[in-house]
N, C-alpha and C positions, 0 to 999 in steps of 0.2 A: 505495499501500500503506500503510493508515495506521498511524501508531504507536499504541500502546496507551496513552501516557500517561498512565497512574493510569485507565482506564476503562477497563473489558474490556466492557460492555457493548454489545452486538449488535456487536461488531466481529468480523471475520477473522481465524483464527490462521495465517497462509500463512509467514511466515518467524520466525526468530527475532532478524532485525534489526529488529523491531519494538518491542522490550523492551529497558525501559532496565535498568537496577539495581535501581531499586527496584520495578520492575514483576515483576522477577524475585524481590524479597525477598516481595511480596502473595500470588506463585504459591504459593510453598514454605510460608508461613503459611498460607493457605488450605488446602494440601495436610497439613498438621499435623492441621488440624480433620478433613479426608475421614478421616483414617488414623484417629484419637480416638472419631466417629462410628463408622466400620466394626466396627472393634474394640470398643465398647462397646453398639452400638444396631444394627448391620447394617446403619442407613442410615436414611433419613427422606422426606417427603412433598415437600421443598422443590422439586421439578421437575413436580411431578402437572398432569396436562394438555397437557405440555409433549411433544413426539414430536423423536427423532433419526432423521433418514436415515442409516445406513451404508452408502455408496454406493464399492464395491471393485472396480477393475478389473483389479487383481493380488492372487492370492492374500496370506493373512496366517492367522496365527493368534493371537499378542498383542495385535496391535492395533486388529483387528475385535474380539474379545471382551471384551477389556478396555474399550472405549469403550461397546460394548452393555450389558454390566457396570456402568458408572459410573452410565450412566443409569438403569437401571433402580432401583442401589441410593439413586436421587435420586427414585424416584418417579416418572418420566416412562415413553414409551412409545419403542419403536423399531421402524423398515423397516431389515429388515435384506437389503442387493443384495451377495450376496458371488458377483463374477464375474459375465459378461456374457452369461451362455448360454441365460439365461432372461428376458430382459429386452430392450428393443425397440434397444437397443444394437446385437444380432444383427438388426435387420432396415435398420439404417446409420443410427439415431440419433444426433446428435448429441450430444456433452458440454454444450454448451450449451444443447438443446433439455432433455435429461434433467436438467439442475439446476434449469430455468423449473420442470420437471413436480413436483420433489419439495420446491420452494421451494414450491408450493402446499399441499402435504401437512403440512412440516413446520417444525417454527422454528427447526432447525439442521441441517446437512448436513455429515458427514464425511467425505473424498474421499481414496485412494488411488487416483493413476492413474501407467503406465510412462513419461508421457513430463515433461521436466522442463519446467516453467512453467503446466501445464496447468490447478493446482487456481488458481491464480491467476485466470489466463482464467477459468475458470468463474465465481467468486468474482464477477467484473465484471456477470455476468449472472445472479449471484444476489438474490433479495430479503431471504433470511435468510442468518446467518452460515456462514462456511464455514471448517471446520479439516483445514488440511493432515495426512492422514495420511501420507503420502510422495508425490513426486512425482517417479517416475525417480531419475537417480542427482542430483535436487537438493538439496531439505531434508525432513527431518522431525523439524520443531519442538516435537511432544510426545517422542518419544522422547528428545530431549536435554533439556530440561524434567524428565526422571523422571531419565534420567542425571545432572543435575546434582543435582536432589533427592537424589538414593543418596548422590551425594561429598559433598554436605554434612551429608551424615547421620554422617559419619564423621571428616571431613576442616573445620575452618574454611579458607574459601577466601579469607578476608583474609589468610593466611597463606601463609609456603609451600608449594606443593604441587605435587610432581611427576607428571604425567599420561600415562602412554606408550599413543599409538594404532598397535594392530598390526594389520596384514593390509592388507586388501583399500583403502587410503584414496583411490583414483581415484575409486572408483565408491560406497562407501561413505557414503550421505547423512547418516546418523548421525552419522561424523566430521565432515561438513562442517559441520553447526551446534552440534554440541556446540562444536568449534573455536572459534565464533561467539562463542557463550553465554561461554564462561569466559574470553574478551578483554574480560569486565565482570572480569575480577580479575586487577588488577596481578601479584600475586605467583606467580601461575600457572605453571609451567613447564613445554612441551608436547612430548616426545619423539616424535617420526614414524617409525613402523617400517616397511616395507613393502621387498617385491621394485623394482626400477628401474620398472618397466611399472606399477607400481599406487601410483607418488607420490601424494602429495596434489595436487590442482591449484594453481597456482599461484595463480591467483584467491584461494583461502583462505587460503596463505603470504601474502598480501599483505595480506587482509582484517586479522591476526595480526598483523602486523608493524605495521601503519599504527596500531597500538593498544600499540604498544611490549610486546607479550608475548614472553618469552622463547622459543624456539622452538631444537629442533635436527631434523635429518633424518637418521637413522642406520641401519645396517644391523646391528648387534647386538645379535640376540635377548639374547644374556644382559647385555649393559650393559644394557638397556631394565629386563629383570628385575632388576635387581641394584638402580636406579636409584629405581624408580617405589613411588609409594603408591598410586598407582591402575594397573593394569594393563589395559586397556581390548584385548581381544580383536575380532576380527570373521573372518568367513566370506569367503573369497574367491567373489564372484558368479558361479557362471557362466552363470548367465539371461543375465550382461551382455557376453560371449563371443560372439566372431561365429564362432569354431571350437572345438573340443574342444581344437585341435594346444595351442595358444596358452593357454586356462585348465590344462591338466597341467601345463603348465612351471611353472606358480604356485600351484597350489591344496595344496600342502603345503609351503610358504616357511616356515610360524614352524606350533609346533606344541607345546602347553604341557602338560606333561607332571610328577608331583611332580621327577624329577633335577631339573629344571632351578629348581622350584621353591625348591632349597636355599641358591640365594644371594640369595633374595626376602628384603624385611624382615618381620619379626614381624607387623606393624601396617599392612602393605598392604592392598587389597583386587583381588579379580579380576571383572572386568566385560565384560559378553558382551550385546549387543543380541537374538541368538538370533535365526533359529535355528542351532544350531549342527553343524557336520560332522564334521571330522574334527580343528580347531584348538586343540580342549582335549579331553584323553585324560580319559575317564569318571572313573579314578581323583582328577582335581583335585578332581570335586563333591564328594568328602568332607572336603577341606581346609577348615576355617572362616575363612578368608580368601576363598573362594568364592563370593560373593552374588548371581550372574545368575539362579539358581532358587530365589533366597530372596525378600530386602530389593528388589531391582532389577525385579524382575519382577512383585511386588505391588504397588509403588512406581507401574507404568505406570497401575493402574485410581484410587489414589488423583488422582494430577496430573493426571488428566482428570475425576476428578469435581469437582475444582479449577475447574479452565479452564471444565465444562459450570456449574456454579453461578455463576461470576463473569459469564460471556456471557449466562445467560438469566434468573438468581436475581433 
């Protein structure tokens, strides 16, 4: 897995571990440019003549559509493969062969796959850059980048900021990737809040600890809400459970509502990678601190525009 080291050109984006703090700054600055571009002109033709394949083996709304919108706003074309039912995968074609095929038609391939490590494996067979759009319970680097961009637009990450991550921390790939990215910022404190069966993997805790980032595993949702500058909610992922009984035990462990927010800071923000099930009540959507349907969601397109431009432009 090649490090970025300041040069994004034709690089795979497989893990947040590829990024230095300088690389992150470059992405955030480019994202600012993309945001201004869309708001003033709608887009440009920077990637005219380039083709992106969106190869999604798992369901997706925001990640799939925002990558397509990002490419189109930069003048490029797309090959959308959403699900495998109408592709040669249904006939037994391997991921490696599928990547070889679409690498012949396109300049970049965005892949979502249910198996951890699958996208990195696919990249080893690809002659064009591959972007990891989520590999099972592994990583989701573009989501982590858009989350980091959202947080940095409200808080200076070089100063003390407390970020509480709540819910499914075991299977939540967004949590895993975001934790690693935030480890580049020494002043950050992480609060991990989850049921015992959904605790953040020890591998992630070791990663954060080795970089001397302060973190705590707590069970009190009330305490997390009171202390958080950023409250990052996640859904309990039913599709990762082997039985409905085990899912039902934890699915309602943490539910955010206006009453719980009474003790929250006035200048905190509430985030969620979406989709939401019932872990945030709809009444919270009206709270000005809730940014998941506004800034966070929109930033996904801007960040992906920035990455496509840096990789292909």
